[in-house]
Structures are given as structure tokens and as C-alpha cells.
N, CA, C and O atoms as a GROMACS GRO file, in nm:
protein
  472
    1MET      N    1  -4.048  18.944  -8.098
    1MET     CA    2  -3.990  18.968  -8.229
    1MET      C    3  -3.881  19.074  -8.214
    1MET      O    4  -3.911  19.193  -8.202
    2PHE      N    5  -3.756  19.032  -8.214
    2PHE     CA    6  -3.643  19.120  -8.194
    2PHE      C    7  -3.597  19.177  -8.328
    2PHE      O    8  -3.571  19.102  -8.422
    3ASP      N    9  -3.589  19.308  -8.335
    3ASP     CA   10  -3.548  19.375  -8.458
    3ASP      C   11  -3.441  19.478  -8.422
    3ASP      O   12  -3.471  19.595  -8.401
    4ALA      N   13  -3.314  19.432  -8.415
    4ALA     CA   14  -3.204  19.517  -8.369
    4ALA      C   15  -3.192  19.649  -8.445
    4ALA      O   16  -3.179  19.753  -8.380
    5PRO      N   17  -3.196  19.651  -8.578
    5PRO     CA   18  -3.183  19.780  -8.647
    5PRO      C   19  -3.297  19.877  -8.613
    5PRO      O   20  -3.274  19.997  -8.595
    6LYS      N   21  -3.417  19.824  -8.604
    6LYS     CA   22  -3.532  19.910  -8.571
    6LYS      C   23  -3.520  19.962  -8.428
    6LYS      O   24  -3.547  20.079  -8.402
    7HIS      N   25  -3.478  19.876  -8.336
    7HIS     CA   26  -3.462  19.917  -8.197
    7HIS      C   27  -3.351  20.022  -8.184
    7HIS      O   28  -3.361  20.115  -8.105
    8GLU      N   29  -3.246  20.005  -8.261
    8GLU     CA   30  -3.137  20.104  -8.262
    8GLU      C   31  -3.189  20.239  -8.309
    8GLU      O   32  -3.157  20.342  -8.250
    9ASP      N   33  -3.270  20.240  -8.416
    9ASP     CA   34  -3.328  20.364  -8.468
    9ASP      C   35  -3.418  20.429  -8.363
    9ASP      O   36  -3.411  20.550  -8.341
   10ILE      N   37  -3.502  20.349  -8.299
   10ILE     CA   38  -3.593  20.402  -8.196
   10ILE      C   39  -3.513  20.462  -8.082
   10ILE      O   40  -3.544  20.571  -8.034
   11SER      N   41  -3.411  20.392  -8.037
   11SER     CA   42  -3.327  20.441  -7.928
   11SER      C   43  -3.262  20.574  -7.964
   11SER      O   44  -3.256  20.666  -7.883
   12ASN      N   45  -3.212  20.583  -8.087
   12ASN     CA   46  -3.149  20.707  -8.133
   12ASN      C   47  -3.249  20.822  -8.138
   12ASN      O   48  -3.216  20.934  -8.100
   13ILE      N   49  -3.369  20.796  -8.184
   13ILE     CA   50  -3.472  20.900  -8.191
   13ILE      C   51  -3.506  20.949  -8.050
   13ILE      O   52  -3.516  21.069  -8.026
   14ILE      N   53  -3.524  20.856  -7.958
   14ILE     CA   54  -3.556  20.893  -7.819
   14ILE      C   55  -3.443  20.979  -7.761
   14ILE      O   56  -3.469  21.082  -7.698
   15GLU      N   57  -3.320  20.937  -7.783
   15GLU     CA   58  -3.206  21.012  -7.728
   15GLU      C   59  -3.195  21.150  -7.792
   15GLU      O   60  -3.164  21.248  -7.724
   16GLU      N   61  -3.220  21.160  -7.922
   16GLU     CA   62  -3.215  21.291  -7.989
   16GLU      C   63  -3.319  21.386  -7.933
   16GLU      O   64  -3.292  21.505  -7.913
   17ARG      N   65  -3.438  21.334  -7.907
   17ARG     CA   66  -3.548  21.420  -7.859
   17ARG      C   67  -3.537  21.455  -7.711
   17ARG      O   68  -3.575  21.565  -7.670
   18PHE      N   69  -3.487  21.362  -7.631
   18PHE     CA   70  -3.488  21.383  -7.486
   18PHE      C   71  -3.350  21.389  -7.422
   18PHE      O   72  -3.340  21.409  -7.301
   19GLY      N   73  -3.245  21.372  -7.499
   19GLY     CA   74  -3.109  21.367  -7.445
   19GLY      C   75  -3.066  21.492  -7.372
   19GLY      O   76  -2.978  21.485  -7.285
   20ASN      N   77  -3.124  21.606  -7.403
   20ASN     CA   78  -3.088  21.731  -7.337
   20ASN      C   79  -3.175  21.760  -7.214
   20ASN      O   80  -3.155  21.860  -7.146
   21ASN      N   81  -3.269  21.672  -7.187
   21ASN     CA   82  -3.357  21.690  -7.072
   21ASN      C   83  -3.279  21.673  -6.943
   21ASN      O   84  -3.189  21.589  -6.935
   22ILE      N   85  -3.312  21.751  -6.842
   22ILE     CA   86  -3.241  21.746  -6.714
   22ILE      C   87  -3.246  21.606  -6.651
   22ILE      O   88  -3.155  21.570  -6.576
   23GLY      N   89  -3.348  21.529  -6.680
   23GLY     CA   90  -3.361  21.396  -6.622
   23GLY      C   91  -3.287  21.287  -6.698
   23GLY      O   92  -3.277  21.174  -6.651
   24TRP      N   93  -3.235  21.320  -6.816
   24TRP     CA   94  -3.173  21.218  -6.901
   24TRP      C   95  -3.060  21.141  -6.832
   24TRP      O   96  -3.052  21.020  -6.849
   25PRO      N   97  -2.973  21.205  -6.754
   25PRO     CA   98  -2.865  21.128  -6.690
   25PRO      C   99  -2.916  21.017  -6.597
   25PRO      O  100  -2.840  20.927  -6.561
   26ASN      N  101  -3.042  21.024  -6.558
   26ASN     CA  102  -3.099  20.922  -6.468
   26ASN      C  103  -3.160  20.804  -6.542
   26ASN      O  104  -3.211  20.711  -6.480
   27ILE      N  105  -3.156  20.808  -6.674
   27ILE     CA  106  -3.212  20.699  -6.753
   27ILE      C  107  -3.132  20.571  -6.727
   27ILE      O  108  -3.009  20.572  -6.729
   28VAL      N  109  -3.203  20.462  -6.703
   28VAL     CA  110  -3.139  20.332  -6.686
   28VAL      C  111  -3.149  20.261  -6.820
   28VAL      O  112  -3.259  20.232  -6.869
   29LYS      N  113  -3.036  20.235  -6.879
   29LYS     CA  114  -3.035  20.177  -7.014
   29LYS      C  115  -3.052  20.026  -7.011
   29LYS      O  116  -3.017  19.958  -6.914
   30ASN      N  117  -3.105  19.977  -7.119
   30ASN     CA  118  -3.121  19.834  -7.143
   30ASN      C  119  -3.009  19.792  -7.237
   30ASN      O  120  -3.029  19.785  -7.358
   31VAL      N  121  -2.894  19.764  -7.184
   31VAL     CA  122  -2.773  19.729  -7.257
   31VAL      C  123  -2.740  19.841  -7.357
   31VAL      O  124  -2.676  19.939  -7.319
   32ASP      N  125  -2.783  19.828  -7.482
   32ASP     CA  126  -2.748  19.927  -7.583
   32ASP      C  127  -2.856  20.031  -7.609
   32ASP      O  128  -2.831  20.130  -7.677
   33TYR      N  129  -2.973  20.011  -7.556
   33TYR     CA  130  -3.086  20.100  -7.586
   33TYR      C  131  -3.127  20.181  -7.465
   33TYR      O  132  -3.101  20.143  -7.351
   34CYS      N  133  -3.191  20.294  -7.491
   34CYS     CA  134  -3.240  20.377  -7.382
   34CYS      C  135  -3.388  20.346  -7.353
   34CYS      O  136  -3.459  20.428  -7.293
   35PHE      N  137  -3.432  20.229  -7.394
   35PHE     CA  138  -3.568  20.185  -7.367
   35PHE      C  139  -3.568  20.032  -7.361
   35PHE      O  140  -3.470  19.967  -7.398
   36PHE      N  141  -3.679  19.977  -7.314
   36PHE     CA  142  -3.693  19.832  -7.305
   36PHE      C  143  -3.800  19.789  -7.405
   36PHE      O  144  -3.919  19.813  -7.382
   37PRO      N  145  -3.760  19.726  -7.516
   37PRO     CA  146  -3.858  19.687  -7.620
   37PRO      C  147  -3.940  19.566  -7.576
   37PRO      O  148  -3.901  19.451  -7.598
   38VAL      N  149  -4.053  19.593  -7.514
   38VAL     CA  150  -4.138  19.488  -7.460
   38VAL      C  151  -4.242  19.445  -7.563
   38VAL      O  152  -4.303  19.529  -7.629
   39ASP      N  153  -4.262  19.317  -7.576
   39ASP     CA  154  -4.368  19.262  -7.661
   39ASP      C  155  -4.487  19.236  -7.570
   39ASP      O  156  -4.491  19.135  -7.500
   40ASN      N  157  -4.584  19.325  -7.572
   40ASN     CA  158  -4.700  19.315  -7.483
   40ASN      C  159  -4.782  19.189  -7.506
   40ASN      O  160  -4.857  19.147  -7.418
   41ARG      N  161  -4.770  19.130  -7.622
   41ARG     CA  162  -4.846  19.007  -7.651
   41ARG      C  163  -4.789  18.887  -7.577
   41ARG      O  164  -4.859  18.788  -7.556
   42SER      N  165  -4.662  18.896  -7.537
   42SER     CA  166  -4.597  18.783  -7.470
   42SER      C  167  -4.619  18.781  -7.319
   42SER      O  168  -4.592  18.680  -7.254
   43SER      N  169  -4.667  18.891  -7.265
   43SER     CA  170  -4.692  18.902  -7.121
   43SER      C  171  -4.567  18.868  -7.042
   43SER      O  172  -4.457  18.912  -7.078
   44GLN      N  173  -4.581  18.792  -6.935
   44GLN     CA  174  -4.469  18.760  -6.846
   44GLN      C  175  -4.365  18.670  -6.913
   44GLN      O  176  -4.255  18.654  -6.860
   45GLN      N  177  -4.396  18.611  -7.028
   45GLN     CA  178  -4.301  18.523  -7.094
   45GLN      C  179  -4.195  18.602  -7.172
   45GLN      O  180  -4.096  18.544  -7.217
   46ASP      N  181  -4.215  18.732  -7.188
   46ASP     CA  182  -4.118  18.815  -7.259
   46ASP      C  183  -3.994  18.833  -7.170
   46ASP      O  184  -4.004  18.884  -7.059
   47ASP      N  185  -3.878  18.792  -7.220
   47ASP     CA  186  -3.753  18.804  -7.144
   47ASP      C  187  -3.722  18.948  -7.107
   47ASP      O  188  -3.662  18.974  -7.002
   48ILE      N  189  -3.762  19.041  -7.191
   48ILE     CA  190  -3.735  19.183  -7.164
   48ILE      C  191  -3.812  19.229  -7.040
   48ILE      O  192  -3.763  19.314  -6.965
   49ILE      N  193  -3.931  19.175  -7.018
   49ILE     CA  194  -4.006  19.211  -6.897
   49ILE      C  195  -3.931  19.168  -6.773
   49ILE      O  196  -3.924  19.242  -6.676
   50ALA      N  197  -3.874  19.049  -6.776
   50ALA     CA  198  -3.795  19.002  -6.662
   50ALA      C  199  -3.674  19.092  -6.641
   50ALA      O  200  -3.641  19.126  -6.527
   51THR      N  201  -3.609  19.132  -6.749
   51THR     CA  202  -3.494  19.223  -6.739
   51THR      C  203  -3.536  19.357  -6.682
   51THR      O  204  -3.469  19.414  -6.596
   52LEU      N  205  -3.649  19.408  -6.731
   52LEU     CA  206  -3.701  19.536  -6.684
   52LEU      C  207  -3.733  19.530  -6.535
   52LEU      O  208  -3.699  19.622  -6.460
   53MET      N  209  -3.799  19.423  -6.492
   53MET     CA  210  -3.834  19.409  -6.350
   53MET      C  211  -3.709  19.402  -6.263
   53MET      O  212  -3.706  19.460  -6.154
   54THR      N  213  -3.607  19.333  -6.310
   54THR     CA  214  -3.481  19.324  -6.236
   54THR      C  215  -3.415  19.461  -6.225
   54THR      O  216  -3.365  19.498  -6.118
   55LYS      N  217  -3.416  19.538  -6.333
   55LYS     CA  218  -3.358  19.673  -6.332
   55LYS      C  219  -3.434  19.762  -6.235
   55LYS      O  220  -3.372  19.836  -6.158
   56ILE      N  221  -3.566  19.757  -6.237
   56ILE     CA  222  -3.648  19.839  -6.146
   56ILE      C  223  -3.615  19.805  -6.001
   56ILE      O  224  -3.594  19.895  -5.920
   57GLU      N  225  -3.610  19.677  -5.969
   57GLU     CA  226  -3.578  19.634  -5.833
   57GLU      C  227  -3.440  19.685  -5.791
   57GLU      O  228  -3.422  19.729  -5.678
   58SER      N  229  -3.345  19.678  -5.881
   58SER     CA  230  -3.209  19.722  -5.851
   58SER      C  231  -3.204  19.872  -5.823
   58SER      O  232  -3.141  19.915  -5.727
   59VAL      N  233  -3.271  19.950  -5.906
   59VAL     CA  234  -3.272  20.095  -5.887
   59VAL      C  235  -3.341  20.131  -5.756
   59VAL      O  236  -3.293  20.218  -5.682
   60VAL      N  237  -3.452  20.067  -5.726
   60VAL     CA  238  -3.526  20.097  -5.603
   60VAL      C  239  -3.444  20.059  -5.480
   60VAL      O  240  -3.439  20.135  -5.384
   61LYS      N  241  -3.380  19.943  -5.483
   61LYS     CA  242  -3.298  19.900  -5.369
   61LYS      C  243  -3.184  19.998  -5.341
   61LYS      O  244  -3.147  20.018  -5.225
   62ASP      N  245  -3.130  20.059  -5.445
   62ASP     CA  246  -3.017  20.150  -5.429
   62ASP      C  247  -3.059  20.293  -5.395
   62ASP      O  248  -2.975  20.376  -5.360
   63ALA      N  249  -3.188  20.324  -5.405
   63ALA     CA  250  -3.235  20.460  -5.378
   63ALA      C  251  -3.229  20.491  -5.229
   63ALA      O  252  -3.278  20.414  -5.147
   64ASP      N  253  -3.169  20.604  -5.196
   64ASP     CA  254  -3.154  20.643  -5.056
   64ASP      C  255  -3.288  20.656  -4.984
   64ASP      O  256  -3.301  20.617  -4.869
   65TYR      N  257  -3.388  20.712  -5.054
   65TYR     CA  258  -3.515  20.736  -4.986
   65TYR      C  259  -3.586  20.608  -4.944
   65TYR      O  260  -3.671  20.611  -4.856
   66VAL      N  261  -3.552  20.496  -5.006
   66VAL     CA  262  -3.612  20.368  -4.968
   66VAL      C  263  -3.558  20.322  -4.833
   66VAL      O  264  -3.625  20.250  -4.760
   67LYS      N  265  -3.437  20.364  -4.802
   67LYS     CA  266  -3.371  20.321  -4.679
   67LYS      C  267  -3.399  20.414  -4.560
   67LYS      O  268  -3.366  20.380  -4.446
   68GLU      N  269  -3.459  20.530  -4.587
   68GLU     CA  270  -3.488  20.625  -4.480
   68GLU      C  271  -3.602  20.575  -4.394
   68GLU      O  272  -3.705  20.530  -4.445
   69LYS      N  273  -3.584  20.583  -4.263
   69LYS     CA  274  -3.691  20.544  -4.172
   69LYS      C  275  -3.784  20.662  -4.151
   69LYS      O  276  -3.739  20.775  -4.132
   70ARG      N  277  -3.912  20.634  -4.155
   70ARG     CA  278  -4.015  20.735  -4.131
   70ARG      C  279  -4.120  20.674  -4.040
   70ARG      O  280  -4.140  20.553  -4.040
   71PRO      N  281  -4.188  20.758  -3.962
   71PRO     CA  282  -4.291  20.706  -3.871
   71PRO      C  283  -4.407  20.641  -3.948
   71PRO      O  284  -4.441  20.682  -4.059
   72LEU      N  285  -4.466  20.540  -3.888
   72LEU     CA  286  -4.581  20.474  -3.949
   72LEU      C  287  -4.698  20.569  -3.967
   72LEU      O  288  -4.780  20.551  -4.057
   73THR      N  289  -4.706  20.670  -3.883
   73THR     CA  290  -4.814  20.769  -3.898
   73THR      C  291  -4.804  20.838  -4.034
   73THR      O  292  -4.905  20.878  -4.092
   74TRP      N  293  -4.681  20.852  -4.084
   74TRP     CA  294  -4.664  20.914  -4.216
   74TRP      C  295  -4.724  20.825  -4.324
   74TRP      O  296  -4.787  20.875  -4.417
   75LEU      N  297  -4.705  20.694  -4.312
   75LEU     CA  298  -4.763  20.602  -4.411
   75LEU      C  299  -4.915  20.603  -4.404
   75LEU      O  300  -4.983  20.600  -4.506
   76ARG      N  301  -4.967  20.608  -4.282
   76ARG     CA  302  -5.114  20.615  -4.267
   76ARG      C  303  -5.168  20.744  -4.328
   76ARG      O  304  -5.272  20.743  -4.394
   77ALA      N  305  -5.098  20.853  -4.304
   77ALA     CA  306  -5.140  20.981  -4.361
   77ALA      C  307  -5.131  20.978  -4.514
   77ALA      O  308  -5.220  21.028  -4.583
   78LEU      N  309  -5.024  20.920  -4.565
   78LEU     CA  310  -5.009  20.908  -4.710
   78LEU      C  311  -5.123  20.825  -4.769
   78LEU      O  312  -5.181  20.863  -4.871
   79ASP      N  313  -5.155  20.712  -4.706
   79ASP     CA  314  -5.267  20.629  -4.754
   79ASP      C  315  -5.396  20.710  -4.757
   79ASP      O  316  -5.475  20.699  -4.851
   80GLU      N  317  -5.417  20.790  -4.655
   80GLU     CA  318  -5.539  20.871  -4.648
   80GLU      C  319  -5.538  20.980  -4.756
   80GLU      O  320  -5.642  21.007  -4.817
   81LEU      N  321  -5.424  21.042  -4.779
   81LEU     CA  322  -5.414  21.143  -4.885
   81LEU      C  323  -5.445  21.080  -5.020
   81LEU      O  324  -5.519  21.138  -5.101
   82LEU      N  325  -5.390  20.963  -5.045
   82LEU     CA  326  -5.416  20.894  -5.172
   82LEU      C  327  -5.561  20.849  -5.184
   82LEU      O  328  -5.617  20.847  -5.294
   83ALA      N  329  -5.622  20.814  -5.072
   83ALA     CA  330  -5.760  20.766  -5.073
   83ALA      C  331  -5.859  20.875  -5.115
   83ALA      O  332  -5.970  20.846  -5.157
   84THR      N  333  -5.818  21.001  -5.104
   84THR     CA  334  -5.908  21.109  -5.147
   84THR      C  335  -5.929  21.105  -5.298
   84THR      O  336  -6.030  21.155  -5.349
   85LYS      N  337  -5.832  21.045  -5.370
   85LYS     CA  338  -5.836  21.034  -5.516
   85LYS      C  339  -5.842  21.170  -5.585
   85LYS      O  340  -5.881  21.180  -5.702
   86LYS      N  341  -5.804  21.274  -5.513
   86LYS     CA  342  -5.800  21.409  -5.571
   86LYS      C  343  -5.664  21.432  -5.634
   86LYS      O  344  -5.563  21.379  -5.586
   87SER      N  345  -5.660  21.510  -5.741
   87SER     CA  346  -5.533  21.539  -5.806
   87SER      C  347  -5.454  21.645  -5.730
   87SER      O  348  -5.333  21.658  -5.749
   88SER      N  349  -5.522  21.720  -5.645
   88SER     CA  350  -5.453  21.818  -5.562
   88SER      C  351  -5.536  21.846  -5.437
   88SER      O  352  -5.658  21.830  -5.436
   89LEU      N  353  -5.467  21.887  -5.333
   89LEU     CA  354  -5.530  21.922  -5.206
   89LEU      C  355  -5.472  22.055  -5.160
   89LEU      O  356  -5.359  22.088  -5.194
   90THR      N  357  -5.548  22.129  -5.085
   90THR     CA  358  -5.495  22.252  -5.028
   90THR      C  359  -5.400  22.214  -4.914
   90THR      O  360  -5.401  22.102  -4.865
   91LEU      N  361  -5.320  22.309  -4.875
   91LEU     CA  362  -5.230  22.287  -4.763
   91LEU      C  363  -5.311  22.257  -4.637
   91LEU      O  364  -5.273  22.172  -4.557
   92GLU      N  365  -5.422  22.327  -4.621
   92GLU     CA  366  -5.507  22.306  -4.504
   92GLU      C  367  -5.565  22.165  -4.502
   92GLU      O  368  -5.568  22.100  -4.398
   93GLU      N  369  -5.611  22.117  -4.618
   93GLU     CA  370  -5.666  21.981  -4.626
   93GLU      C  371  -5.558  21.878  -4.594
   93GLU      O  372  -5.582  21.782  -4.521
   94SER      N  373  -5.438  21.900  -4.649
   94SER     CA  374  -5.328  21.807  -4.624
   94SER      C  375  -5.289  21.806  -4.477
   94SER      O  376  -5.266  21.700  -4.419
   95PHE      N  377  -5.283  21.924  -4.417
   95PHE     CA  378  -5.252  21.934  -4.274
   95PHE      C  379  -5.355  21.859  -4.192
   95PHE      O  380  -5.320  21.782  -4.102
   96ALA      N  381  -5.483  21.881  -4.222
   96ALA     CA  382  -5.592  21.819  -4.146
   96ALA      C  383  -5.583  21.666  -4.153
   96ALA      O  384  -5.601  21.598  -4.052
   97ILE      N  385  -5.556  21.614  -4.270
   97ILE     CA  386  -5.546  21.469  -4.286
   97ILE      C  387  -5.426  21.416  -4.206
   97ILE      O  388  -5.437  21.315  -4.137
   98ALA      N  389  -5.312  21.484  -4.216
   98ALA     CA  390  -5.193  21.441  -4.144
   98ALA      C  391  -5.217  21.441  -3.993
   98ALA      O  392  -5.180  21.347  -3.924
   99ILE      N  393  -5.277  21.547  -3.944
   99ILE     CA  394  -5.305  21.558  -3.800
   99ILE      C  395  -5.403  21.449  -3.757
   99ILE      O  396  -5.387  21.389  -3.651
  100ALA      N  397  -5.505  21.423  -3.840
  100ALA     CA  398  -5.603  21.320  -3.807
  100ALA      C  399  -5.538  21.181  -3.801
  100ALA      O  400  -5.586  21.094  -3.728
  101LYS      N  401  -5.431  21.162  -3.876
  101LYS     CA  402  -5.361  21.033  -3.875
  101LYS      C  403  -5.245  21.032  -3.776
  101LYS      O  404  -5.159  20.945  -3.781
  102LYS      N  405  -5.244  21.130  -3.686
  102LYS     CA  406  -5.151  21.136  -3.573
  102LYS      C  407  -5.008  21.174  -3.610
  102LYS      O  408  -4.915  21.144  -3.535
  103VAL      N  409  -4.988  21.240  -3.725
  103VAL     CA  410  -4.858  21.299  -3.754
  103VAL      C  411  -4.845  21.418  -3.659
  103VAL      O  412  -4.935  21.501  -3.650
  104GLU      N  413  -4.734  21.427  -3.589
  104GLU     CA  414  -4.715  21.536  -3.494
  104GLU      C  415  -4.722  21.669  -3.568
  104GLU      O  416  -4.666  21.684  -3.676
  105THR      N  417  -4.791  21.766  -3.508
  105THR     CA  418  -4.815  21.895  -3.572
  105THR      C  419  -4.687  21.959  -3.624
  105THR      O  420  -4.684  22.008  -3.737
  106ASP      N  421  -4.582  21.959  -3.543
  106ASP     CA  422  -4.457  22.022  -3.587
  106ASP      C  423  -4.384  21.941  -3.695
  106ASP      O  424  -4.292  21.993  -3.758
  107ALA      N  425  -4.424  21.815  -3.716
  107ALA     CA  426  -4.362  21.731  -3.818
  107ALA      C  427  -4.437  21.734  -3.951
  107ALA      O  428  -4.387  21.682  -4.051
  108VAL      N  429  -4.556  21.793  -3.953
  108VAL     CA  430  -4.636  21.794  -4.077
  108VAL      C  431  -4.563  21.863  -4.192
  108VAL      O  432  -4.562  21.808  -4.302
  109PRO      N  433  -4.500  21.979  -4.172
  109PRO     CA  434  -4.427  22.039  -4.286
  109PRO      C  435  -4.316  21.948  -4.338
  109PRO      O  436  -4.294  21.940  -4.459
  110LEU      N  437  -4.244  21.880  -4.249
  110LEU     CA  438  -4.139  21.787  -4.292
  110LEU      C  439  -4.200  21.670  -4.370
  110LEU      O  440  -4.146  21.628  -4.472
  111PHE      N  441  -4.311  21.618  -4.321
  111PHE     CA  442  -4.382  21.509  -4.387
  111PHE      C  443  -4.423  21.550  -4.529
  111PHE      O  444  -4.397  21.478  -4.625
  112LEU      N  445  -4.486  21.666  -4.541
  112LEU     CA  446  -4.531  21.712  -4.673
  112LEU      C  447  -4.414  21.744  -4.764
  112LEU      O  448  -4.421  21.720  -4.885
  113SER      N  449  -4.307  21.796  -4.710
  113SER     CA  450  -4.188  21.823  -4.788
  113SER      C  451  -4.126  21.693  -4.838
  113SER      O  452  -4.083  21.684  -4.953
  114PHE      N  453  -4.123  21.592  -4.752
  114PHE     CA  454  -4.072  21.460  -4.788
  114PHE      C  455  -4.151  21.403  -4.906
  114PHE      O  456  -4.093  21.351  -5.001
  115LEU      N  457  -4.284  21.414  -4.900
  115LEU     CA  458  -4.367  21.364  -5.011
  115LEU      C  459  -4.343  21.442  -5.138
  115LEU      O  460  -4.338  21.385  -5.247
  116ASN      N  461  -4.327  21.572  -5.124
  116ASN     CA  462  -4.308  21.658  -5.241
  116ASN      C  463  -4.176  21.628  -5.312
  116ASN      O  464  -4.167  21.642  -5.434
  117GLU      N  465  -4.074  21.588  -5.237
  117GLU     CA  466  -3.944  21.557  -5.297
  117GLU      C  467  -3.945  21.427  -5.374
  117GLU      O  468  -3.856  21.403  -5.456
  118ARG      N  469  -4.042  21.344  -5.350
  118ARG     CA  470  -4.047  21.213  -5.415
  118ARG      C  471  -4.124  21.228  -5.539
  118ARG      O  472  -4.143  21.130  -5.612
   0.00000   0.00000   0.00000
């Protein structure tokens, strides 16, 4: 159910509230709106979902960090960090997991810094 005037109002409200945020310049717009009005009842049949998925793929493909090569040990360590399901870990815990997954000791700070930047 497309409602252009309502979507315009919503877009304006979002921009008024968040337009001064430091992250605002990184917003990917949906043609005229700063959001994607998805009809959750339509599931994958909603054209906006297809547009949103295309936009996400485009942004990810263009992101520099996606193109950076990193050792597979870093991915294994990341999987293990995520598997803890903890919201935070100490530096010592993170180091231990990275070392256990064969991240070179001198590369652990770079590995953790890389994760922190993302």
C-alpha cells in the first residue's frame, strides 16, 4: 500500500530528527526518501524489499573493507569470538581465543583493531 504523502512526511520527520547525526551523510536513500517503506505482510513479493536488497548488495560490494584480504585464521578466530555469545570479552579472553585459533601473536592487536573498526 503506497502512500506518497505519508511516506514524504515520515522521511521529513526522520531527516529532522537525525539529519545532524554524524552518520547521516552515509544514509543510502530510496529515491526520494531516507527510508525504505517495506510492507512486511508482502514478504519477498514486496518490490521495495527487492530494491532494498539490491542497494545493500551495492553498498557492500563498494566497501573497501570487503575487498581487503585477511588470513583465514582471523575468520576462525572471529567465528570463535561470536560463538561465545557474550556481549563483551576482556582483552585477555580475546587474545586467548585468537591465539588458540592460530592468529600470530604479533598480529592479534591488528586483528582486534580491524574488528573494532567494523
